[in-house]
N, C-alpha and C positions, 0 to 999 in steps of 0.2 A: 529514633527521629532526631532530627537536627533541624533548626532554622536557620538558614544563612542569610545573615544582613550584607547586603551593598548599595553602595549609593551611587545612584546614575546620574548622568549628568545633565545640567540644564540645557537645552537646545537653542542655540543663539543664531547661527547662520551657515553651520553646517562645514563651514571652513575653520574652525577653530578648535579641532582635534575630537570633536564629539563622538565621532566614529570610533575611534580607536578606545576612546573611553568607555564607550558602551560596550565595544567588544569585550575589554578586560572585565566587564562586570561579570559576564557569563564565563568567560574562560577562568578567572580566579575560583568563582563559585564551583565550578564544575571539578577543579583542580582539588579544592576544599573536601567537596562530596567525596570525591575519588579517594582522597588520603583517609577518609574516616570511612571508608568502604561501604559506602551508602549502594544499596542496588538499583535505587530509582529518584529522582530528583524532578522538579516541577518548578518551571518559571512563570511569573507573568510577563507581560510584556513593557519591561523598565522603561522606565522614561516618556512613555508613549501619552502619560496621562498629564498631571498639572506642568511636568517639566517641559513639556510641550514639543517633545521628538515626535515628526510626522511618522506617522502609525506603518506605512507602507515600509517606509526606510529602516522605521524600529523592527518589524518582521525580517527583514532581511538580513540587517546586523548578528539578528538572535540564531536565527537560521543558518547563517555561515559561521559564525561561532560552534554552534552546536554541531554540526557537522564535521567542522573541523576536530572536531574534542574525539568523537565517536569513530574516528579512523582508528584510532588505538585503545578504544576502550569501548567495555561491554554494557556502562551504566544505561539504564532505560529513562529516557529526557523526554519531559512533555513542555510543551510551549502551550500556556493557557490564554486562549484567548475568549471573550466573554461574547462577542458578536459577530456576524460575518462583515458586517460594515466598517472591521480594521483591516480587511484584506480586500486592497485593490490592484490585484495582480493584471499586465499589460494584456493576459492571456485570456482573459473573461471575455472579451468583445469577440475573439475568433471562435471560443468554445461556445458561446452562446449561438453563434450563426449555424454552427455544426450541430447543437441540440435543436434547433428550429427545424433543420433538414430533416434528422436521421431519428430524434425521438418520439415516439409514439406510444403513449401510456394505452391507446385504445387495444394495442398486441396484446398486454394483457389477459382481457378475455379469451382473444382467440385461441392463444397458446394455450389457455385452459381448456378450452374445448377440444383442441387437439390431443391433450394429454388425457382427457376423459373418454376420446375415442381410441387412443391405444390400450388404454386401461380395458375396454370393452373385448376387443381383440384378444387381450392376454386371457380374459376368463372364458371366451370361448370353448366348446368342445374340441381338444385335440385326439389327432389320429396319426396313426403311424408306429414308430418305433416305441419300444416299452419306456417308460419315463426314467429306469434307471439307465438305460442305454443313452439316452439321451442327453441325463445327467452328466453322464461319464464323460461322452463326448466334449460337452461344453467345458468341464473340469480341466480337459488334455489341453484345451484351447484358450487358456486363461492368458490375458494381455500380462504384460510386462507391469509389475507393480509401480505404483505411481511415484515411490521413493527411488527405486531403481531407474526409472525412466530420467528423473529430476537429477541424481548424482552422474548418470553417464553422459546429459546435457552440459553439466558444468564441466565436468572431464574435458569434454570434445571442445568446448570454448577456450580451455585453456584459463579457465580461472579459479580459483580457489574458494571454497566453502565459506571462509571466513568473509569474503570482499562481495559474495554472493547475499548472504542474510544480511548483511549490513546496509550493502544498498537495496536491499528488499523492504530495510527499516523494520529487521527480525529481531528478535535477541536471541544468544547462544540456546538457551534453554528449548526457545519454541522451535529453532532450527533441529535441534537435536531428536528433539520429539517426530518432527516429520522425517529425518533422517533414519531414524530406528527402524520406521516402518510400522511391525506391530498391530497393524488393524489400524493405525493411527491414518485418517483422510483429513488433510487441509483444508480450511473453508475455501470457498471461490475468490475472497478478498485476500486471499493470503498467495493462492496461485497465483492472481493477477501480479502481485507484490512481486513475487519470483519472475514471473515473465517481463516485468519491465527490468529487473534486475540482470536477466539476462539478455536483454535488449532483442526481443524477438519480435518479428514482426508480426502482423495482424494472424497470418496463415497458422504459423507455428504457435501462437498463442492461443488460439482456437483448438488448436490438436493437443496443447498441453493440458486445456480445462477439457477436452472431452476424455483425457487418460484418467480423469478424476470424476468422469459422471454430469460436468458441467457445460454450460454453454451462454454467451452474450445475448442478451435479450434487448432490441430495441424498446422494452417498454421499460426497463430499468434505467431512470438518469445515471445512476452509478455507473453502470456498464458502458454506458455511450461517451460519457466523459471520458472515460479511460482508453476506450476504443478511438477516439480524438487523437489522443496524445500517442498511442503507440502507430497508430497510422502516419503520424507527423514525425515519429522518431525522436519524441521528447521523452526521456528516460528520466527525467529527475523527480526522483520522489516527492521531494519536499515540495518543488514547484506544483506539482500534480496534487497534493495534500491540500495546498492552499484554494486550489479550484474548487477541490471536494468540498472545504468545509466551506466555502463562499455559498455553495448550492445545499448546504446542510446536508451532505452526506457523510456516509462513513469515509475512514482514513482508511489509509494501506498502510500495511505493516501492523506490528504489536500493538 
């Protein structure tokens, strides 16, 4: 483990080279972490405290620098923010309007009722073909494994696997686990990150989720927020994570 020291700039007027200085704090620190073969590195929001750098601008400089570095590196980088007030993205107002219209926490109860009804039917006595014959028929009609579906979609879009997992904010180890199949099924959050990396529309996103047994729910604030960005064709996972953080929701990616 290493502690990397960097001297953040004091914010004056935003026209005195502070942005370039702040960006170099991140890029130089990341280069040093790579030189020492670090697998992960965490940053505070440099210069946003007593040095007076506006938090919104400091977040943008940090994410831009980190994003640029990750194009050619596989280090896991975290930006540590201590509360949601540090994020003031202009997208928040539009997201809130969409949440007001689409988010319905009462659906959680009705969804559960539907699931219970489905279970009731599952356990009803079954008549017809012997169980072994029915099972054999089902096994012969299994869908394409999720990992095969994902890799096929990547190929069809002419993208590289590295490009996709980096855009999905996943590390190589996690993507390799998904790629290998071997009974591993990624989480709903991970599949949504991959859908964003592939720039899928909402119909294809729903279809990809269904391949893994998931669905978007109007009772989930996380789902509704991600749905908004997909419908608006905004696929920048860093921008989406800023909004998710503001609403105290899980972040996309590793």
